[in-house]
N, C-alpha and C positions, 0 to 999 in steps of 0.2 A: 773723566779725562784720562788719556793714556800718558805714558812717559814722554813721548815726543811733543805733546802739547805743552807740557811743563817746560821743556827745553826751549820751545819757541817763545813762551812767555818770559822766561829768564833772559833770553837773548834780547828781546825787546826792551826789557827793563834796563839791562846793561847798556845798550846803545842809547836809550833815552836819557839815562843819568849822565852818561858821558857827554852827550850833546848839551844837556842843561848846564853842566859845569863849564863847558867851553863857551857857551853863550854868556854866562855870568862873567867869566874871566875876560872875554873880549870887551864886554861893556865896561868893566873896571879899567882895563888898559886904555881904552879910548877916552874915557871920561877924565882920567888923570893926564892923558896927553893933551887934551883940549885945555884943561886947567893949567898945565905947565906952559902951553903956548900963550895963553891969555896973560900969564904973569911975566914971561920973558919971550916976547915975539921974535927976538933975534936968534933964538935956539930952535926955531921951527923945523928946520931940516934935520937936525940931530934928533930931536924928540920924535919926529915922524918916522925916521929910520929905525930908531929903537923900538917904537910901538909896533912896526911891522915885523920886526924880529920876534918880539914877544907874542904877537898873534900867531906867527908860524909855530912857535913852541907850544902855545895853548891848543892850536888846532891838531896837534899830534895826538892829543888824548881821545877825541872822538874817532879818529882813524884807527887807533889801537883798539878802542872799544868795539868798533865795527868788525874788526878782524876776530876779536874774541867772541862776538855774537855769532859770527858764521861758524867758528870752531865749535861752540857749544850747541848749536842748533842741528847737529848731525842727526 
């Protein structure tokens, strides 16, 4: 294998791990949101808004890892 192939493999690993972390993070955010809504239904709107803000922050990680993957795969 040549050097470019190693770069493509590294880029795939970087993006895959970034997506895996985001998936786990999103699952944790929404599981705790559902748990909080089941405990205090009157806070549904606040908890949902906070969860979507958290998901937006968590989703920044795979976007950054995608950019890094494209930069490294030259």
